[in-house]
N, C-alpha and C positions, 0 to 999 in steps of 0.2 A: 374652480378646483378647490380653492381654500375656503370652503363653505363653513359658516359658523357652527352648523350642527355637527360637523365632523371633527374640527380641531379648535382647541381653545386658542386665545390670543398668544399665550406663552408657547404653545406647541407650534404655532405658525412662525413665531420669531425664531425658535430653535431650528425649524426646518429651513427657513430662508437663509439663516446664517450658515448652516452646515452646507447647503448647496452652494452658496457664494464662496465658501472656503474651499470647496472641492473643485470648482471650475478651473482655476489655473493649472492644477495637476492634470486634469482631463485634457486641457488644451495642449499642454506640453507633451503629453503622451501621444496625442493625435499628430502633432507636428513631428515628433521623432519617428513615428510610423511612416508618415509620408516622406520624410527625408531618407529613410532607409530604402523605400521603394525607388526613389529617384536615384540613389547611389547604386542600387542593383541594376537598374535599367541603363545606367550610363557606363557600365563596365564594358 
């Protein structure tokens, strides 16, 4: 995926850092979504 002919080393670093920074937010969103489904189904 991160082929040398497509991205420079600096671009790869920025891409990896931005994805790593966004992961916790994504996981929290998925957790809140699943928690809401459980709360609705337990009513």
